[in-house]
N, C-alpha and C positions, 0 to 999 in steps of 0.2 A: 510455492515455497514454501517449506516447513515453518514452523514458526522460531525457532531459533536461529534459520538461516534467517529470517526478517531481522532479530536481534542481530546478528551479524553486521546486514548490510548495511543496518541503521548504523552501526556501530561507523565503519568503516566512510558512510557517505560524510558523517560529521566530522569525521578524522581531516575530510578531503577539504570539505566549504574553510570558504573565509567566515569571518563575523559577516550576516546579513545574507548568506547564501541562502537559498534557495531550492528543496530538493521537493521533486513534483513527482506524484503517484498516481496512477488511473487502474484502477483495476474491478472484477466482478465484486460485488457486494455479496452480504452475504449478515444477517443479525450475530451472527458466530460463525467461528471458522471453521471450515469444513475444506474437503476437497473430494470430487469425482472424475469420474471419465466422462470424456466428450467425444463423442465422433462427429467429423466434420468432412471438408473438401481435403483437409491435411492429414486424415489419420485422427486415430486414438490419441487423446491426448489426457494428462491428468489437467485439471483445473484447479486453482487455490483463488479459496473464497476468502474476502476481509471487508472490513469495513472499516473507519477513520478512528474510532475509539480503539480498536485491536492494534493499530497501528501505533498511535499514540501512545500507548501501553509498549511497547518496545521499544521507542524512539528514546533519543537520548535526552537527559530533565535541560540540555541546554537548546533543543527546541521548541520550537510557538508553532503551533498550526495558526494559517493566515489564511487559507479561504478552504473551503467543502464545498464540493458541485455533489448533486446526484442527478443522475438519467438515466434511461432507458434506451438502449438500443437492440435491435431486433429481438426485443422479449425478454432480454436478458438485462435487468438493475447493473448499472456501473458509478462509481463513485471515482472522485478524482477528488485529491488534498494537496496542499503545501504545507514543507514545515520553512520556518526558517531558522536557523541556526544564529542563537539570539546570544549566546555570551562560549 
């Protein structure tokens, strides 16, 4: 998903959540936003890489980051982040 689309998704989720609601994201990790093709059993796909800081920059100011986890799965770095609607 392109960065402009990330902003749109974050705005829509913010509008849909009640105060205190949680938005949970799990994604491929990279120090910088990037995308690259990947071929696997499902064919060739465009994979987008983010990190929690990038997502925080595109989130509404009414979101607070409440959880952040990093992991490696099959040699690929992943992160999980949860944002809570606080206002």
